[in-house]
C-alpha positions as a Python dict, from the first residue, in 0.01 Angstrom:
ca = {
    (1, 'M'): (0, 0, 0),
    (2, 'A'): (-264, -18, 271),
    (3, 'E'): (-381, -352, 135),
    (4, 'I'): (-48, -533, 167),
    (5, 'P'): (157, -613, 476),
    (6, 'W'): (400, -341, 582),
    (7, 'E'): (685, -590, 547),
    (8, 'M'): (610, -607, 173),
    (9, 'V'): (605, -229, 150),
    (10, 'I'): (956, -199, 292),
    (11, 'E'): (1107, -518, 147),
    (12, 'S'): (1417, -467, -65),
    (13, 'R'): (1325, -500, -432),
    (14, 'G'): (1641, -392, -612),
    (15, 'A'): (1452, -130, -811),
    (16, 'S'): (1542, 235, -872),
    (17, 'F'): (1492, 281, -498),
    (18, 'D'): (1504, -9, -257),
    (19, 'S'): (1139, -69, -167),
    (20, 'I'): (785, 27, -261),
    (21, 'R'): (793, 281, 22),
    (22, 'D'): (1122, 428, -98),
    (23, 'I'): (1007, 457, -459),
    (24, 'F'): (681, 624, -357),
    (25, 'V'): (846, 865, -112),
    (26, 'H'): (1110, 951, -372),
    (27, 'S'): (837, 1043, -621),
    (28, 'L'): (685, 1273, -358),
    (29, 'Q'): (1025, 1429, -290),
    (30, 'A'): (1080, 1490, -661),
    (31, 'E'): (742, 1663, -694),
    (32, 'Q'): (808, 1877, -388),
    (33, 'F'): (1159, 1961, -511),
    (34, 'W'): (1034, 2096, -845),
    (35, 'I'): (730, 2275, -707),
    (36, 'R'): (946, 2451, -450),
    (37, 'R'): (1188, 2553, -724),
    (38, 'L'): (902, 2685, -936),
    (39, 'I'): (762, 2899, -654),
    (40, 'G'): (1106, 3040, -580),
    (41, 'K'): (1147, 2857, -251),
    (42, 'S'): (1470, 2671, -187),
    (43, 'P'): (1430, 2297, -242),
    (44, 'E'): (1722, 2242, -4),
    (45, 'G'): (1656, 1947, 222),
    (46, 'T'): (1375, 1804, 10),
    (47, 'Y'): (1574, 1487, -39),
    (48, 'G'): (1720, 1507, 313),
    (49, 'A'): (1473, 1284, 494),
    (50, 'S'): (1574, 921, 509),
    (51, 'F'): (1316, 681, 371),
    (52, 'S'): (1340, 491, 700),
    (53, 'E'): (1182, 791, 874),
    (54, 'Y'): (855, 682, 714),
    (55, 'T'): (770, 402, 953),
    (56, 'D'): (407, 343, 859),
    (57, 'L'): (141, 437, 608),
    (58, 'N'): (22, 729, 819),
    (59, 'S'): (361, 901, 800),
    (60, 'I'): (368, 852, 424),
    (61, 'Q'): (12, 983, 390),
    (62, 'E'): (96, 1291, 596),
    (63, 'Y'): (389, 1367, 367),
    (64, 'A'): (180, 1300, 54),
    (65, 'D'): (-88, 1539, 184),
    (66, 'K'): (175, 1806, 250),
    (67, 'V'): (322, 1775, -100),
    (68, 'E'): (-24, 1776, -259),
    (69, 'A'): (-117, 2092, -69),
    (70, 'E'): (202, 2268, -185),
    (71, 'T'): (141, 2158, -544),
    (72, 'N'): (-224, 2262, -540),
    (73, 'A'): (-136, 2603, -395),
    (74, 'Y'): (111, 2655, -680),
    (75, 'L'): (-127, 2534, -950),
    (76, 'E'): (-415, 2750, -824),
    (77, 'K'): (-205, 3061, -891),
    (78, 'L'): (-57, 2940, -1219),
    (79, 'T'): (-150, 3152, -1519),
    (80, 'T'): (-121, 3070, -1886),
    (81, 'Q'): (147, 3335, -1916),
    (82, 'K'): (348, 3183, -1631),
    (83, 'L'): (300, 2834, -1773),
    (84, 'Q'): (458, 2947, -2101),
    (85, 'S'): (738, 3150, -1939),
    (86, 'V'): (1101, 3041, -1928),
    (87, 'F'): (1212, 2909, -1590),
    (88, 'E'): (1580, 2941, -1506),
    (89, 'Y'): (1751, 2736, -1238),
    (90, 'K'): (2090, 2606, -1137),
    (91, 'G'): (2154, 2241, -1220),
    (92, 'R'): (2329, 1992, -996),
    (93, 'D'): (2655, 2060, -1179),
    (94, 'G'): (2620, 2434, -1119),
    (95, 'S'): (2523, 2517, -1476),
    (96, 'I'): (2229, 2743, -1549),
    (97, 'N'): (1936, 2563, -1710),
    (98, 'R'): (1642, 2721, -1885),
    (99, 'N'): (1315, 2540, -1951),
    (100, 'V'): (960, 2646, -2021),
    (101, 'T'): (758, 2608, -1699),
    (102, 'E'): (511, 2377, -1873),
    (103, 'D'): (800, 2145, -1963),
    (104, 'V'): (917, 2135, -1601),
    (105, 'L'): (566, 2038, -1493),
    (106, 'M'): (554, 1770, -1763),
    (107, 'H'): (880, 1636, -1620),
    (108, 'V'): (718, 1611, -1276),
    (109, 'I'): (427, 1417, -1428),
    (110, 'E'): (661, 1188, -1622),
    (111, 'E'): (864, 1116, -1308),
    (112, 'E'): (547, 1024, -1122),
    (113, 'I'): (423, 798, -1402),
    (114, 'H'): (762, 627, -1425),
    (115, 'H'): (776, 543, -1055),
    (116, 'R'): (410, 440, -1029),
    (117, 'G'): (467, 202, -1317),
    (118, 'E'): (769, 66, -1136),
    (119, 'I'): (558, 3, -826),
    (120, 'L'): (289, -170, -1033),
    (121, 'C'): (555, -405, -1177),
    (122, 'I'): (669, -495, -826),
    (123, 'Y'): (312, -583, -737),
    (124, 'W'): (284, -807, -1044),
    (125, 'Q'): (617, -974, -967),
    (126, 'Q'): (482, -1062, -623),
    (127, 'G'): (161, -1204, -768),
    (128, 'L'): (-43, -919, -623),
    (129, 'Q'): (-333, -744, -789),
    (130, 'A'): (-182, -411, -884),
    (131, 'P'): (-391, -116, -773),
    (132, 'Y'): (-509, 95, -1060),
    (133, 'V'): (-717, 406, -1036),
    (134, 'S'): (-752, 621, -1343),
    (135, 'Y'): (-703, 992, -1298),
    (136, 'T'): (-1067, 1061, -1383),
    (137, 'A'): (-1182, 804, -1126),
    (138, 'Y'): (-949, 960, -868),
    (139, 'K'): (-1086, 1309, -933),
    (140, 'G'): (-1449, 1196, -952),
    (141, 'Q'): (-1728, 1353, -1146),
    (142, 'T'): (-1733, 1725, -1221),
    (143, 'R'): (-2001, 1894, -1018),
}
């Protein structure tokens, strides 16, 4: 997003969420929502911030860094036993849902992939070179 004008980042696109910014921030909110649930912290308010509160790339980056830190803190403590355990939570309709923790984390990954793909399509529709960084390139070489 840093390589395109801010006006393009916030332009209405008619996608799952209105703009590139909104789609990206939503994906961060979804990750934070599930990680907070998994650690036993209330996810209340995760979706409360209006997308318009993110007025520039710095505010988005600050939020992304916060979410990444929460996720990394959770993952650092995650054991194989916990990964395979059943996670119980209340659904939006009030029903009790039960999923294996690994499946919840796979859902978080799938949500992220879905929305990143959506953003890439918007780039292509605008005739822009879509940014692509493989996960291994992002992580770099193992030391």
